[in-house]
C-alpha positions as CSV (number, residue, x, y, z in Angstrom):
1,M,75.1,203.3,-122.9
2,K,77.8,201.9,-120.6
3,F,77.4,200.6,-117.1
4,L,79.5,199.9,-114.1
5,C,78.4,197.3,-111.6
6,D,79.9,197.2,-108.2
7,Q,81.2,194.0,-106.6
8,M,77.8,193.0,-105.2
9,L,76.2,192.8,-108.7
10,G,78.2,190.2,-110.6
11,S,75.1,188.3,-111.9
12,L,73.6,191.6,-113.1
13,A,76.8,192.5,-114.8
14,K,76.8,189.2,-116.6
15,W,73.2,189.6,-117.8
16,L,73.8,193.2,-119.0
17,R,76.7,191.9,-121.1
18,L,74.6,189.1,-122.5
19,I,72.0,191.7,-123.5
20,G,74.8,193.6,-125.3
21,F,75.7,196.4,-122.9
22,D,79.3,197.4,-122.3
23,T,79.4,196.6,-118.6
24,F,82.4,197.1,-116.3
25,Y,82.4,194.8,-113.3
26,A,84.4,196.1,-110.3
27,N,86.8,193.6,-108.9
28,A,87.2,192.9,-105.2
29,E,90.4,195.0,-105.0
30,M,88.7,198.2,-106.2
31,N,87.8,200.8,-103.6
32,D,85.0,203.3,-104.1
33,D,87.3,206.1,-105.2
34,E,88.7,203.9,-108.0
35,L,85.2,202.9,-109.0
36,I,84.1,206.5,-109.2
37,E,87.1,207.4,-111.3
38,V,86.3,204.6,-113.8
39,A,82.7,205.8,-114.0
40,K,83.8,209.4,-114.7
41,K,86.6,208.6,-117.1
42,E,84.6,206.1,-119.1
43,D,81.2,207.9,-118.8
44,R,79.4,204.9,-117.2
45,I,76.2,204.7,-115.2
46,V,77.0,203.3,-111.8
47,I,74.8,200.5,-110.6
48,T,75.0,199.7,-106.9
49,R,73.2,198.5,-103.8
50,D,75.8,200.1,-101.6
51,E,74.1,203.0,-99.7
52,E,77.4,204.7,-98.9
53,L,78.4,204.6,-102.5
54,I,75.0,205.9,-103.6
55,V,75.5,209.0,-101.5
56,R,78.9,209.6,-102.9
57,I,77.8,209.2,-106.5
58,K,74.8,211.5,-106.0
59,K,77.1,214.2,-104.4
60,Q,79.2,214.1,-107.5
61,K,76.1,214.3,-109.7
62,L,77.1,211.1,-111.6
63,P,74.4,208.9,-113.3
64,I,73.3,206.1,-111.0
65,A,70.9,203.2,-110.9
66,E,70.1,202.3,-107.4
67,I,69.3,198.7,-106.8
68,N,67.3,197.6,-103.7
69,T,66.8,193.9,-104.4
70,T,68.9,190.8,-104.6
71,D,66.7,189.3,-107.3
72,V,68.5,189.5,-110.7
73,D,65.2,189.7,-112.7
74,E,64.1,192.7,-110.5
75,Q,67.6,194.3,-110.9
76,L,67.3,194.0,-114.7
77,K,63.9,195.6,-114.6
78,I,65.2,198.5,-112.6
79,V,68.2,199.1,-114.9
80,L,66.3,198.5,-118.2
81,K,63.1,200.4,-117.4
82,N,64.3,203.5,-119.4
83,V,66.6,201.7,-121.8
84,S,66.0,200.2,-125.1
85,I,67.6,196.9,-126.1
86,D,69.2,196.8,-129.5
87,Q,68.6,193.2,-130.8
88,K,71.7,193.3,-133.0
89,N,73.9,193.7,-129.8
90,V,72.3,190.8,-127.9
91,L,74.9,188.1,-127.2
92,S,77.6,190.2,-128.8
93,R,79.8,190.5,-125.7
94,C,81.8,188.0,-123.6
95,S,79.9,187.4,-120.4
96,V,83.2,186.8,-118.6
97,C,85.3,189.8,-119.6
98,N,83.0,192.2,-121.5
99,N,85.0,192.1,-124.7
100,K,83.2,192.2,-128.1
101,L,82.9,188.8,-129.6
102,D,84.1,187.9,-133.2
103,E,82.6,185.2,-135.3
104,I,85.0,182.4,-135.9
105,E,85.1,179.7,-138.6
106,K,83.8,176.3,-137.6
107,K,87.0,174.6,-138.7
108,D,89.0,176.8,-136.3
109,V,87.1,175.5,-133.2
110,Q,87.5,171.8,-133.9
111,G,89.2,170.2,-130.9
112,K,88.5,173.3,-128.8
113,V,84.9,172.5,-128.1
114,P,83.2,169.2,-127.2
115,E,82.8,166.9,-130.3
116,R,78.9,166.9,-130.0
117,V,79.0,170.8,-129.9
118,F,81.2,170.8,-133.0
119,K,78.8,168.4,-134.8
120,N,75.6,170.1,-133.8
121,N,76.5,173.8,-134.5
122,E,77.5,175.8,-137.5
123,R,78.2,179.2,-136.0
124,F,80.7,180.0,-133.3
125,W,82.0,183.2,-131.6
126,F,85.3,183.9,-130.0
127,C,86.5,186.2,-127.3
128,K,90.1,187.3,-128.1
129,R,90.7,188.6,-124.6
130,C,89.9,185.4,-122.6
131,D,89.9,182.7,-125.3
132,K,86.3,181.7,-124.6
133,I,84.3,180.1,-127.4
134,Y,80.5,180.6,-127.7
135,W,77.8,178.8,-129.7
136,M,74.0,178.6,-129.8
137,G,73.6,175.7,-127.4
138,T,70.7,174.9,-125.1
139,H,71.6,177.9,-123.0
140,Y,71.0,180.2,-126.0
141,D,67.2,179.6,-125.9
142,K,67.1,180.2,-122.1
143,I,69.1,183.4,-122.5
144,T,67.1,184.8,-125.4
145,N,63.7,183.9,-123.7
146,K,64.8,185.7,-120.6
147,I,65.9,188.8,-122.6
148,K,62.6,188.9,-124.4
149,K,60.9,189.4,-121.1
150,F,62.6,192.8,-120.9
């Protein structure tokens, strides 16, 4: 299952990526026509709060998740109510660019992460697209606890 979040839903897009869903996040330069084209071409469910876009998506009979709240937890509930979360995909995507993460050898991150992070962690993941390095820090427990709620 693949999603497309419009510009108003950046936090939701980040959380869907953390959960492991392939989530396209529309940039500020994209107009509605371009957004609809991406959704069609890549077979994505459009997630939006934009009432005008909702009407256009429905006219074209494209899959849509209508969001009517600014609360991210509520947004996640709406999107995930009919979706199962595959635990093996949780934290498998870059939260910044949506790319799949690759595990990287500890020795290869030395000097690229804070020294205390290097000393306290054995496993690291790397995004080849944006050069971001991930590890199971204190944020990991917060993220996984939030995901468990869903």
